[in-house]
N, C-alpha and C positions, 0 to 999 in steps of 0.2 A: 854374119851369122847365117848358117844354112839350116833353115827350119824344116827342110826335107829329111834331115837326119834325125833318127831317134834321139830324144833329149835325155841323156843320162848324166847325172851330177858327178863331177870328178874333183879331186883335190890334188894340188901339186905343191911340193915343198922345195925350199931352197935353204940349204944348211950353211952355205958360205956366201959372203958378200962380194966375191970376185965376179966381175963381169966386164965385158968390153963396152966402153961408153959409146953411145950412138948419138949423133947430133941431128937436130932438125934441119931439113933442107932450107935453102935460101927462101925468104919470103914468109917464114913462119917463126913464131916466138912463143915461149912459155910465159904464162901469166898465172898468178895464184888466185884462188877463190877469193871473191869479195862478196860482202853481204848484198843480197838482192839479185844475184844472177842464177838463182835456182832454175828459172825457166830455160836458161841456156843449157844447163846440164840436162834437163828433161828433153830438150830438143835434140841434143846429140844422142842420148840414149834411144829416143824414138827412131831417129834416122838410121842408126846402126842395127836396129832390130832387137836390142837388149830388152826393151819394154815394148808392149803393143798398145798401151793405153796411157794417155797423158796423166790421168788421175792416179794411176799406179805409181808413176815416177814421183809425182808431187807428194803423195802420201809417204812414200819411202823416204824421200829427202827430208821432209819435215819431222818424221818420227825417229829417224836415225841421225842423219847428219846435223840437223839444226839443234839437236840436243847438246852438241858441243861445238858451237860455231867458232869459238876461238881456236880450238885445235884444228878444225877444218881449214881455217885460213893458212895453216902451216903445212898441211898435207894433201890438199886437193889442188891439182894442176889442170890448167886448160891450155890448149894450143890455139893461138890466134893466127889467122891468115893475114895476108898483106892488105886485105880490105877491112880488117878489124873484126871479122866474124870469128866466133869461137867454133872450132871444128873438131876438137878432140878433148877428152878429159879422162882423168883417173885419180885415184886417191890411195892413200895408205890408211887403213882403219883397223880398229881393234876387232879381232876375230872371235869366233864362237866355238872353234873346234879344238884348239890346243890351249885352253885358258890357263893351265898350270905351267906351261913351257914358255919362259921368257923369250926364247929364241924362235918361237912360233906364235907369239901373242898377237902380232900384227899380220895383216894380209894386204896384198894389192887388191884393189876393190873397184869395181865398175869402170874398167878400162874400155873406152869406146872412141872410135873415130868415125866421123861422117863418111859414108862410102864414096861421096863425091870427091873426097880427098884421099882415097885409098891408093895403095900401091906406091906411095912416095916415101915410105919409111917412117911415117908419123907414129905409128904404134910402137915401133922399136925405140924411137927416140923418147916416147912417153914412158915406156917401161924403164929405160935407162935413167931418165930424170927422177922417177919415183924411187928407184933403188939408190940413187945418189942422195936424195933427201933422207931416206931411211938410214943410210950409212952416216951421213953428216950429223944427224940428230942422235946418233948412237942409240937407236931404238931396239937393238938386239943384234944377234949374230946371224939370224936367219928369219925367214918369214914364209908365208904360204899364200895360196890363192885358191878360190873356188872357181870352177869353170864347168863347162858341159860339152858333150860330144859335138853339138852343133856349132861350137866355136873352135873347130879343129885348126883353122888358119891361125887364130890367136895362140892355140896350144903349141904350134910349131915355133912361134916367136918365144914363148915361155921356155920351151926346151932349149932353144938357142942361148937363152940367158942363164941356163943352168938349173932351172926348175926341173924337178923329177916327179914322175907319177907317184902318188901316195897310195899305199895298199893296193898295189897292182893286181895281186892274185884275187882279192875279193871284189875287184871291180873290172875283172877280165873282159866282160862283154863291152863295156864302154871304151876301155883302152884299145880293144881290138878294132872297134869302129874308127877310132882316131888313127890308129896305126895304118889301117887300110886307106883312109882318106889322105894322109900326108905321106904315105909310102915310106915309112920308117919303122924299124924294129924297136919296140919299147922294152923288150925283155932285157936288153943290156943296160937299161936305165933304172933298174931296181935299186 
């Protein structure tokens, strides 16, 4: 996350569940959320820069995720490294922007990888795993995600998976920042 970039909220949508599956590199494996590992989630979010304060992460996790812990065990994924450490995480969660649209009821949520493990394809494998869970559980035909301009590296990954900018014209400033940072024209992605 590049905090030097103006932080503008953006939404991306994916209307089809087609995607190229990505695998984790050797030495890593996926594990599902288990009760009691909230602090590991907070650690990953802190290391990636998604949150700046531990209490912010703890409060969010308790007020949102722990309100439906049984569901969380089905939709929150972690990446474990060869030494048993948790180094990445992401979830599918009910959204708040398209509440009446079954095909956008859910979103990819809080995807993060510890930067010490960056550049290995972990984030791509994580997005792929979450999309597979979404598809296997028949949660809808499409979904969305919230992001921000300072996450332009992640936005490039989302674009590669077929997510498209939502409301490009009304969010032109933010999408122009992203377009400049990742050197890609987003006008063809309307």
